Every structure is written in structure tokens, then in C-alpha cells.
N, C-alpha and C positions, 0 to 999 in steps of 0.2 A: 640767346643762349642755345647751345647745341644739345641735341637729344641723342642718347644712346638707349637702345632697346635691349633689355635682358630677358630672354625667353625662359618660360617655365613650361613643364609638361607633366601634368598629373600630380603635382605637389606644389604647395604654397611656397613662393619665393619672395623675399623682401630684401631690397638693397638699401633700406633706410639706414642700417648700421654703417654703411659706407661713408655717410656724409662727413664725419670728422676727418677721414683720411683723404677725401677729395676736396677739402676746403681750398679755395683759391682757384679751382678749375671752373671755367665758364661752361658748365654742362649740367644736365640733369639725367639721371638714370631712371628709366621707366620699366617696371616689371610687367610683362605682357604674356598672356597665354599663347603658346605656339600656334594653336589652332585658329587664332585670329589673324594669322599671317595672310596678307593680300597686298596688292599694289598700293592701295590707299593708306595702309598702315605705315608703309615705308616712305611715304612722301615727306620730304623735309627732314628725314632722320639721318644723322651723321654716321652712326656706326651701330653694329649689331653684336651681341654676345650670344653665341650658340654653344651651350655646354654639353657635357658628355651624356646626360640623361635624356636627350631629346629623341623624338620619334623620327628616326632617320628615313623611314619609308615615306612619311608625310613630307619631310624636307626634300626627299628625292623627287617626289611628284611636283615640287615647286622649284626645281633646278633652274628653269628658264627665268623665273621671277628673281631668284637670288643672283644669277649670273648678270642679269640686266642691272640690278641694283649696284653691284660692284663696278660693272663697266661704266656706269654713269658717274662714278666717283665715290661710292660708298666704301666703307671699310667694315670687314667682318673679322672678329676674333673667334676662332673655333677651338674647342678642347674636346678630347676624348679619343675613342677608337672608332674608326670609320668601318662600318659593315656594309653600308649602302651609300656609295659616293653621291653627294647631293649638290656638289658645286664643281664646275669645271676646274681641273687641277688636283682634285682630291683622289686618293687611291686607297684601297682596302688596307686595314691594319695587318702587320706582319709580326709574328712572335720573334723574340730573341732566341739565340741558339743555346741558351744555358750559360753556365760559367760562373754563377754566383755573383757576388758583389761587384766584381770587375766588370761584368756586362752591364751593370746598372749605374756605373759611375758616369755622371754628367760631365761632358767636356764642352768648352766654349769654342766654336769655330770662328766666329767674328763677334766683335762688340756691337751692342745695340742699346739705344736709350731705355728700352723697357726693362732691361736687366742691369742697368748701370748700378754698380755698387752691390749687386746681389752675389754673394759668395757661392762658388760651385759646391762646396760641402753642404751648404744650407739647402741646395737643390737636391743633392744626392741623398742626403740623410734627413729623416724626421724622427726625432726622439731616438736616434741611434739606428733606425731601420731604413734600409735603402729600398727604393722602388716606388715611393709615393708620387714623386714628380713624373716618373716615366718608367715603364717596363715593357714597352713594345715600340715599334717604329713604323713609319709610313714613307713611301717613296715620294719625294717632292717632284713637282712638275719641272720641266725644263726652264731654266732661267731663274729659279727660286734662289733666295739667299738662305742658306742653312745657318742658324744661329747656334744651336746646341746639338750635340750628338751623344749617343750612348755607347760606352765600352770601347775596347781597342779596335773594333771593326768600324767605329764611327758611324753607327746607324743614325739617320736623321730623326730628331725628336721635335725641334722647334724650327720652323721656317716661315718665310714671308715671300709672297709672290704678287706680282702686279697683273691685273686683268683689266684691260681698257684703261680708264682713268682712276680706278680704285685699287685697293690692296686687300689681300687675305693674309691673316696671321693664323698659322696652325700650330697648336701644341698637342702632341700625341699622348696626353695623360690627363690626370685629374684637372678640373677646371682651374685655369691659370689664376683667375680672380679669387679662388678659394684659399690661396696661400697667404701666409702672413698673420696668422692668428696669434702667434707668439711674439717674442722679442728679437728674433733673428733678422737677418738682412732681407728675407723674403717679404717683410712688411712693406718694402718699397715697390713690390710688383704691382699691386692694384693701382696706386696713384700714377705710376709711370706708364702702365698699360693704358689707362684712361687718358692720360695726357697725350700719348701717342695717337690714340684713336681720334682725338678731336683737334689735333694740331693743324694749323693752316698748311695747305699744300699748294704748290704752284700749278 
């Protein structure tokens, strides 16, 4: 069985409620304190979830460890706004230029299995309010595949890039795995994200 680590930082986190939505996937999600991060913790782990409320200065001090983990074939899903880039390929957050709802509208640049069947309006709006999914952007590294953009200027919001034998998924907004609490199409995000994280790779 494959293992995913979901980090917490200064607050209790439990992934126990995910079990029904992850039924049928050959994996287990372990909730781990970020400050336990070291090489031995990552041994044999398939993927990491690094959310928006993490200590980025601590992560930045461990850039070499995280880079090595990805280069050896690990996958990392990162959400949030980067103030202190902690992985090769990440860049600091950039604000939007204003413009209201039009600037916050999510557009799909390319299809990807994580977002298969997820409606763009369900990403753009939550209870009629825009911006929960993303309201800032980050410049992707060279060679990255941009999945979603924001507004008419097509500012990158979601992108994936390869580093060595591994992959980094970056979402520049609220934790990607936090969506889907209601009955809209974002309910598919968590199982499809986890399925992608643990899928076999050549």
C-alpha cells in the first residue's frame, strides 16, 4: 500500500474523514507534524501534501531534502501563496491587477485527470462568491504544464512540472484537497488528486 504524508503546522489535522471518498485507492494518508520532516520520514513515501498554512521558512531550510525527494521519483502537491520559495521551480506570489470578477474567472488551459469532470464555474464560484479557488498567481518554471489560469490575462494558477524522476503539482490558492464539501463537481478533486499522486509511473 502506498503512503501519502499530509503535513500540519501548529493545528490539529485529520484526514480520517477522507476514507469514504478514497475508497478503492491503494493508499493511506498519514497526518504528520511538519517539524518531524527529515530524510527518514520520507523513506518509502509516495507523495506529500503541503498546504497553505505551512511554515515556509522551515520548508525553505529543507529545500535540498525536498528537491532530492522529488528528483528520486516522489510527487508533491503544494497549495497556497509562496512567500519563501522552498522547492526548485517555485516563485513568489504575485497579486492580480484588479478588475473584479473577470480577473478571478478560472479558465482551463489543458485537460488533466485531476480536474476531469470538474466544472470551471464550480472552481470560480463558491456559494456565488468568486476567488476562493484562486485570487493570485505564480510564475511557473520553464517547461511546466499550466492547467488553469485566471482572468483575461491568463495568469497561471495551477501547473505541474517535472524535476528529475518526480513531479510537482502547484495550486496557487486554498488547499486543493479542501474543496468538495458540498454536492458540486469539486467533490471529484480529492479522489482524483490522490489517484494521480499514487498512480504507477514508467
